N, C-alpha and C positions, 0 to 999 in steps of 0.2 A: 419668316414670322414677320418681321419689321416691313418687308413689301406689302404682305397682306394687311397688315394694321394700317399703312398708308393708304391702300386701295379703300378700306373701310371707311378712313376719315373723310377721303374725297367724296364718296357717297353720301355719307351723312351731311356733308357741307352743301352738296346738290340739293339735297332734300330740305335743308335749312332755307336755301335761297329760294326755293318754290314756294315758300309760304307766304300766304297773302299780307301778313302783318310784317314781313322783312324787306328792308331796302337793299341791304347788303350784309354780307358775313364771310369772315375771313380769319386766319391766325396770322398773327404779326412776327416779327422775327424773334421775339422773345418767347413765343409760345401762348401769348395771351390769345384767348378766343373773344374777338371782336364782332359784334353786328349791331346794326342800325333798324330799329323798330319805327315803323311809320307813325310820325306824329308823336313819338317817346323817346326820340334822340338815341345816341350811341352808348351801348353799355360793352363792359369788359368782365370777362370772368377767367379766373385762374383755376387750371386744372391742375391737381398736384396730388398723388399718391392717392386718388380716390375722393378727395375733397374738391368740391366745386365752390369758390367763394365768389360773390358778386361783389367787383371792386368799385364801391360806392360810399356815400357817408353811413348808410345803415350797416355795411358789412354784413349783409346777409349771406348766410350758408345755404347752399341748394342742395337737393336731394340727387345723388349720383345717377345718372342716366345717359341716354344718347343725346347729341348735341339738340336735336329736336326737344327733347325733354328738358334741357337747361332752358332753352329759347321760350317754351311754353309756360315755365315756371315764371321766368323774369316777366314775360308779357302779362302774366296773371296778376303779379305785384305791381308792376307800373301801371297797366290800364285800370285796376282798381282803385290806386291811388290817385290817378288822373280824374277818375269819375266822382271820386269823394270831393276832390279840390273844385272842380267845375261846379258840383251842386251846392258848395257851401259859397261860392262866389255868387251863385244866382239867388242866395238865401233860401234854398229849398230845404236844406236840412242844417242842424247845429254842427258845431265841431265835436261834438262827443265822440271819443274814440271808438266807443262800443259799437257806433254807426257802420265804421268802417270793417268791422268783424263780421256784420251782419251780410256785408257784401257778397262774402265767400261762402256762406253756410248754404250753398244749394244741395250738399250731402244731406242735410236734414230736411228737405223738401221733396215731395213726390215728383215724378219726372213731368207730369202734366203742368203743375203749378210753376214749376222752374221754366218751363219752356213758355208758358204764357208771358212771361216778363219780357221776352226778346224776340218778336215774331220774325226779327230777320234770319235766325238760327231755328227755324222750324224743322222739326225731324223729317227726313226723308220718309214718303209713304212706303219705300220698298223696306224701311227700317222697321217700322211698324208692323209691317205684314210678316216679315221675318220673325219677329218675336212671337206673334200669334201662332205663326207655323209651329216654333219650337213647343209652344206651350201644349199646341194639339198634340205633338208627337211625344214628348216626354213629360206632360203634366203642367197644370196650371201653377203650381209652386216650383216649377223646375228653373224659371229666369227670373233676374232681378235686374231691373234698370236704374241707372244714376246719371242724370243729365247734368253737363256743365255749360250752359249757354254760352257764357263769357269766352269759353275756349273754343266753342263749336264742337263739343266732344260728349260722347257718351260711353260709360262703362256698364258694360252687361255681364252679369255673372250668370253661367250656364253650369246647372248640375247635370253630370253625366254618369249614368250607372255604369259600374265597372262590368266588364263582359263576364258571362257564366264561365268560361273557360279558367278563369282566373280562381283557384281554390284558394282556401285560407291559409295554406302553407305558403303558397307562392306569394300572396298578400303581404305574408309577415316576412319573407325574405326580401321584398320589394319596398318595404317600409309604407304599406298601405292597409287601411282598415277595410276588410273584406265586405262588410255591410254598409259601407259609408260610399256616397258618390265622389268621384273627383270634380272638383270646381275648376272652371275655366273662365277667368275673367278677360274679356275683350273689349278693348278701346277703340271706338270706331269713330269717325266724323259725323257729327249728328245730322248736318243738313244734305251732305252729298253721299255718306254711307260708303259703298263699296265703289261707287265711282269716283272717290277721291283718291288722288295720286299717291298719298301717303299709306303705306299697308298698316292693316290693324295690329295692334299690340296684346301681346297675350302673357297673361300669368297663369301658372296651374299650380294648385294645392290641394289638400285634403284636410280639411279642418283646420287644425293647429299643428298637426304632425308632419315632422320633416320626411319627406320621401324623394330620395334621389330619382325614382321612376318619374314622378310628377315633374321634377325639374328637367329630365330628359324630353317628357312631351312638351314642356314649353319651348324647349329648343327645337323640337322637330316641328313645330307650328311656325316658329320664326324662321326655320329654313324653308318651309313649304312656301311662306309668302316674300322671301326673300326678293323675287323678280317682280314682285306685285304690279299690276292687277293679274299677270299671267302666272301660271303654275309651272313649275319644271317638267317636262316630258320624263317620263318613268317609265323604263321597261320591267322593272322589278314589281311583280304583281303584289308584294308585301308592301309597296309604297304608293299602290296606286290611290289616286285620288276619287272619292266617290261623286257621281254627278250632282249638281247643284239644283235637284228637281224640287226640293222642300225648303230652299232658300240657303244663304250662307251660314247662317247658326245651325241648323241642322247638319249641314255639309261638314262643318269643323267638329260637331259631337260624332258623326259617324266616322270621320277620319281618326279622331282620338281612338274610338272603340276598335277599329280595324287595326291600329298600329300598336297597341298596346301589348297584347299577346305575344307579339315577335319582337319586341323592342330590343331584347337582348342580342339581336341578330346584328344590331347596328351600333356604332361608335355614340356614346352619349354626347359627345361634342359636334362632329360633323356631320353626323346621321349617314355615313357611309357604311357599307356592310364592313364586318372585320375580315382583314386579309387573312388570318388564321382561324381555324375552328368556327368558322361561320355558323352561327345559330345554335351550335351544340351545348351550350351551357346555360344556367339559369341566371345568374346576376348579369346586368348590365355592365359594361366597362367601357373604357376609352381605347381607341386603335392604337395601333402600333405607328401610326404617321406622326413624324417629327413634331408638327405644329400642334397637333392635339396632345401631345405628351408635355409639351412646353405649357399649353393653356392649362391643362390639368393640374400640374405643379406650381406654375407661378400665379395663376391667376384663381387658385383654391376652389377648382371645381371639385365637386365631391364631398364626402364627409370628412371630419378630421379624424386623425388618428387618436386623439384623447378621447372621442366619444367611443370608438370600437375599443379601446383598452378600459374604458369603465364599464361598457356595455358586457364583456365576457374576456376578461385577461387571460382565461384558459384558452380560448379559441385563438387569441393573438398569440399566445406562447406556442401553442402547437404550429400555428403558421411559419412563424420564427424558426421553429426547431426542423421543419421540413425542408426550408430553404438553407439552413446551416448544414443539415445532412446531404442535401443534393449538392451544394457547393464543394463539400470534402470528397465526394464520391470520386472513385476513379473513372467513373462513367459520366463525370459532371456535363461534359460536352452534348452528352445525349438526354439526360434525365433533368437538367437545370432549363427546362422549357415552359413557358417562354422566358427569355433573357431579359432582364430588366431594361427599361428605358427611363434614365433618370437625367434630368437638367441638373447641371453644376450649380449649385447654391450661390457660388463665388463669381459665376459667368455664365448667366442665362442663356447666352448665344450658343454655349457648348454642352454636348450631352456628356455627362459624367460617365454613363453606363448605355451602350447601345447594341442592339442586335444585331446592327450592319458590321460592327468590330467588337466583338465580346472579348472582355478580358475577364479570364475565371479566376486568374490569381488574384486581381485587384478585388472582385467580388467576394472571394472567400477571405481576404484579409479583413475586409470591412464586415463583414458577417462575423467574423470570430472575435470582434471587438464590440459586438452589440451588447450592451446592458441586459441584465435578466428583466423580464417582463414583469416580474414580482417587484423588482425595485422601481419601475417604470409606474406601475399602478399606483403607487404611493405618493406620487407627484400631486401638489395642491390644486395645480390649474395647468392650462395650456402652456404658458411660459416657462413654467418649472419643467413640465415634460420636455419641452424643445431643449431646455439647458440640460436636462440629464441625458438626452439622446445624443446631442452634438457634443459633449464632453468627451463621449468616447470616441467619435469619429465624425468629421464634418460632414460627410456622405450619410452618416447612419441615419439621421432624420429623413430626409427624402427616399431612402431606400426601404425604411420602415413604411412609410406612405405606400410606396409601390407594392410591398408585399402584402398590406392589407387589403387594398384596393384592386389587386389585379386578381384576388381569389374570387373566382366566379361560381362557387358553391355555397348552398346556405347551410350553415353549421350551427346547430343549437343545441346547447347543454340539455340533456333530459332529466328534470327532476327526479329525485329517487322513488318517488310513489309511481312514476310511469316507465320505469325502466324493464329491460328484458331481464327479469330477476335471475334466472338461471345463468346467464352469462357473467355473473360474479364481479366483475371489475365496476368500481363507481364512476369511472370514465366512459359515460355513454352519451353519444350525439345523434341527434337527427341529421342526415346527410342526404341534401337535395341537389342533384347537379342537372336535372333534364330542364328545359324550358317548358312553358306553357302548352306549346304546339306538339312536342314530344310526349308530355304527360297525357294529353288527349288522345294521341294515337296509340299510347301504351294501355289506356284504359278501354280505348275499342278493340284492340287484339286481345286483352285480358277477359273481354266479354264473350270473344269467340271462342278462345282456347283455352281459357284458364291459366293459371300461374302457379309457380312454384317459389320457394326460398331457398337460397344457397350462400355461401361465404367465398369471399374473394379476399386472399392474402397478397401482400405485396410488400418489398422492402421498403422501409422507411424514406430512403431518398427518392422514391417514385413518387410518393404523394403531393410532393410539390406540383408536378406536373398533373397528375390526375385530377386534383382540385381545380384545376385552371383549363384542362382541355377533355377531362372527362375519362371513363374506361374505354379502352381500345383493343383491338386486338393486335398483340405485339408480335403474333406469329410470323416468321419470315421477316421480321425488321430488326433493327439496330437494338432496339428494346428488349428483344427476346432474351431471357435467362436461362430458360430451360427447354428441353425438347417439346415438339409438338406431336407427341404419338397418336392423339387422337383428331389431329387436324387442325385447321386454322378456326380461330375465334378467341372469345372470352372464357378463359378457364376459371371454373368454379368449383366448390366442393360441398357437399350436404352437411359434412362433419366439420366442427371449428378446428379440430386437431389436425386435420389435412391441410388446411390453409394456412395454420401456423407454420407448417413447415415451408411455405413458401414466401415467407417473411425475411428470409435470409438472415440468418444469425440470431433469430429469436428463439426463445425455448419452444420445442416443438412437442414436448411432451414424453420424449423418449431420451432426454439427458439434454444438457445444454452445451451448445457448441462454443468452447472458450474462444477458440481463435476467432470466430466469427462475432462473437459478443465483444471481443476488446476491440475488433474493427468497427463495431456499431458504437462503441463507446467513444472511440478516435473521432468520429463523427461529430460528436456533440462540442459545444464549446466548453473547454475544462472549467472556466471560472463560474460559469452559470449553471452546469448540471445539476449541482446540489439545490438550486433555487427554482427548479421547474415545477411548474403546476401537475405536470403529468409525470413527474419521476426522472430518474438519470438516463433510463435507457429504453425509452417507449417503443412498443410494438403495436402495429396498427391491423385493423380486420374490419372489413366491410361486410354486412349483411344485404344482400340484394335480392330484388324480386325480378323473376325470370320468366318470360312468356313461354308456355308450355309447347312450343313448336320448333321442331327441327333440332332440339336437343341431343347431343350425342352423349349418352349415359353409359358408364361402364362401372357404375356402382360407386367407387370412392371418388370419381371425378366427372364433372359434366362440361361440356363445351357447347356454348352457343355461338354459331357463326355471324349473327347479327349484332353488332353492339348495341343497337337501338332497341333490342329485346331485353335489354337488361337495365334496371334502375337501381340505384343505391336508397337504401332505407334507412340502417343505421349504421353507426361507426363506432367501433369499440377501441379503447387505448388501453394497453396493459403495459406495466412495467416489468423488467426482468429481474428486479431484485427479489430477495427471498418471499416477501409479501405479495408481489405481483405473481410470482411463479406458482403460488398457492391459488391465486384467482384464475390463472391458465389450467391449472390441473383440475378445477371444476368445471370450467368452459370447455375443455378439450372434448369431452364426450359429448358435447352438446351437438345432437344431429336433428336437423330441422324435419326429418321425415318423420320422426316419433309424435305421437299424437299431443302428448303433453306439452313438448316443445313448441309444436305448431301453436297450439291455444295461447301458449305465453308470447309467441310474437304477435299474433293477431289482436291480443289484449292491449300489448304496448302500442300496437298501430292504431287501434281504436281510441286509445287515451289520449294519443298525441294527434288525433284529428286527421289520420290518413286513411283514406277509403280503399 
């Protein structure tokens, strides 16, 4: 990581030294960033823990950014002050401090009036043409420009409509508003535009809403222009750059529209394909490479755990419960997949947990000491949350972050009014695992062959893996627990009671298996079991939609050989206490083939916005 960081700093220094206003730039032995601006003298900047301070009489604090960003800020400050001083000496203006602030108010001016003040920084004709081309393609109100002649830069905000393949549920999972365009702010050189040695800078956002996918698109555009003015040669068609037939700005928008539907196939940090489970899940994630794991944890990429706990503590409780069950299973080496990749908070150069050297005993120990999510949800703020988690174990906080952010499925609690009423349990969730490309393919197959609904039951320790890698055909693999009498494929059942029997240790409606129930209870953290949102001994069942093609149907069980013909729709959680068993007794006879039950499912799908 530090070799990569050193290489990055060398590249930034090279770019700064090429700036027309810079005579020299370097770091001294004490770590101070020193640079000489032509006609404006030498300046020193202290960079410490994300704070950039200009060491001068004014003690100016600068906005964080690249070295070029720092130099541009100092140049704007010093050149502006020098401009005022010269005019005061010439008697052109008064020494009124308000006059100095007017010098920086380019933002309040339109582009034409701002440009007219400084003819030496006239906009590139190609830049003007590209802006007009963008308006022609996306509409007159789809682009805004803001010129800064004193810095010879222009900020261009592009409004890019979301691809039609992104439905409302996917947008919700990605933190996007389905009816709102994504905004791309492009900062370019005003006079030389795409011919400038410095690559354009990008910011991606959507309204004021935080979206991890918008942040990923910003990283993707940054990676695209890493070797500016050349684009990287890509063999991957999903990363192919569209031709610049309608200008650079249209090319950027088309590239974003091309990359968005498949962004979950790539690491949110390095933009490389995921090493495992390429493109098979919905939510974007950091890849398994060590550098990306470090940057994710140490540089705080991604959302904070406090936000997730506040949003739905029940879902976080479920994720922790599944991880604890998998770690305590006698099949932990098989079912705890993927294994965590967590940086040691006391030694950032070392991985506390690594897939390359998995320590299941250590993982089991840390997870067994996790405080309850109910207790964590009572935290006043982020600092209080960190204190509560870290007090349990020094590795508990980064491991909790990993558990939350490694989940690649979208799990959303269904309000009571939109639930599948005949399934009885109050713990009902929308469960979406398929990425947009797979969902689109499913819709096409559904239109051609039709679809059915069926249940899938699996032991609690399996769900940690399922939520991250999707439903798979376990037939003939080390994950297989039961026979494969109907052949290889994903096993499903039209009746909930049948799938209950495959939840291993759960109540199957024909009497409880005390030995297996005891084993399941032993998998729960004993100190937290009574404080779970989902009960002491949860049992899980998924309701899936299946393409009506090549299904092997023997009545009580179905097998579909192609996992991509199965999409999860609903997720039901039951407890095996006395009250939970009553719920299961009610749900056990739920058969998706019965007309009224099918109507109940379709109504719930419609109410939750699923076509």
